[in-house]
C-alpha positions in Angstrom: -0.1 0.1 0.5 0.9 3.5 -0.5 0.0 6.4 0.7 0.3 10.2 -1.0 0.5 13.3 0.5 0.2 16.5 -2.2 0.6 20.1 -1.9 1.7 22.9 -3.4 -1.5 24.0 -4.5 -3.2 27.7 -4.2 -4.8 30.9 -6.0 -2.5 32.0 -9.2 -3.6 34.7 -11.7 -3.8 33.5 -15.3 -0.6 33.0 -17.2 0.9 31.9 -14.0 2.7 29.4 -12.2 2.3 26.5 -9.4 4.3 22.9 -8.9 2.5 20.8 -7.7 4.1 17.6 -5.0 3.1 14.5 -4.2 5.1 12.5 -1.5 4.6 9.0 -1.2 5.2 6.5 1.4 5.7 2.2 1.6 8.2 0.2 0.0 8.4 -0.4 -4.5 7.9 3.1 -5.3 9.7 2.7 -8.7 7.5 0.1 -9.9 4.8 2.4 -9.9 3.2 4.3 -12.7 2.6 7.9 -10.3 -0.2 10.3 -12.2 -1.7 14.0 -12.2 -6.1 13.7 -12.3 -8.1 16.8 -11.8 -11.3 17.1 -10.8 -14.0 20.3 -11.2 -16.7 20.8 -9.7 -19.6 19.0 -10.8 -16.8 17.2 -13.4 -15.7 14.1 -13.4 -11.9 13.4 -12.4 -10.2 13.3 -15.9 -5.7 12.9 -16.3 -4.1 15.5 -16.6 -0.4 13.8 -16.9 1.2 10.4 -15.9 4.6 8.8 -15.8 6.1 5.7 -15.8 9.8 4.5 -15.7 9.7 4.8 -19.4 7.6 7.1 -20.7 4.9 10.8 -20.1 1.9 10.7 -21.3 -0.2 14.3 -20.6 -4.0 15.3 -21.6 -4.4 17.2 -24.6 -5.7 20.1 -23.2 -2.3 20.6 -20.6 -0.1 19.9 -23.4 3.1 22.4 -24.2 2.2 23.9 -20.7 2.9 21.1 -17.8 5.5 19.0 -17.0 5.5 15.6 -14.9 8.6 14.4 -13.5 9.6 12.5 -10.3 12.6 11.8 -8.2 14.4 8.8 -6.3 13.1 9.9 -3.1 9.9 9.4 -3.7 8.0 12.4 -4.8 5.9 13.2 -8.2 6.1 16.3 -9.5 3.9 18.4 -11.9 5.1 21.9 -13.3 2.3 23.7 -13.8 2.7 26.7 -16.4 0.6 29.1 -18.2 -2.9 28.5 -16.2 -5.7 29.4 -17.3 -8.8 29.8 -15.1 -10.4 26.4 -16.9 -7.3 24.4 -14.9 -9.4 25.5 -11.1 -9.9 21.8 -9.7 -8.7 19.9 -7.3 -5.8 18.1 -8.0 -5.3 14.7 -6.8 -2.1 12.6 -7.0 -1.9 8.4 -8.1 0.0 5.4 -7.7 -0.1 2.6 -9.7 0.9 -1.1 -10.7 2.7 -0.3 -14.3 -0.4 -3.6 -15.2 -3.7 -1.8 -13.7 -5.3 0.6 -15.6 -5.6 3.8 -15.2 -8.2 4.9 -12.2 -7.0 1.9 -10.2 -4.8 2.7 -7.2 -3.4 4.4 -4.4 -4.8 8.5 -3.9 -3.8 11.8 -1.9 -6.1 14.1 -0.9 -6.4 16.6 -3.1 -5.0 20.1 -3.2 -7.2 23.1 -4.6 -5.3 24.3 -7.6 -7.8 28.1 -8.5 -6.7 30.2 -11.5 -8.6 33.6 -11.1 -8.1 37.4 -11.7 
């Protein structure tokens, strides 16, 4: 079992930047596929970005603006640049074994990102 804690959310103006962090505890972290999802009010939770040992994936709306990364200290990051009001949502960190489907696995408690002037 992996425990996840997100941080780094907040209020930012359009065009601004934020860096979200996800700290993981537990064993076998390096084997997990790490992902960032978001859920806006009244909307379904959606995948934002995902990183495995060999590749990264982004949803079309954030390509070129967001970057997902991970380090050897069990941290996963989401660098968000050029933020737009439509990026406003609660952002969740996810960890899943590579043989499982997206949406499966462990979740953090979420961190609010609000993009507004």
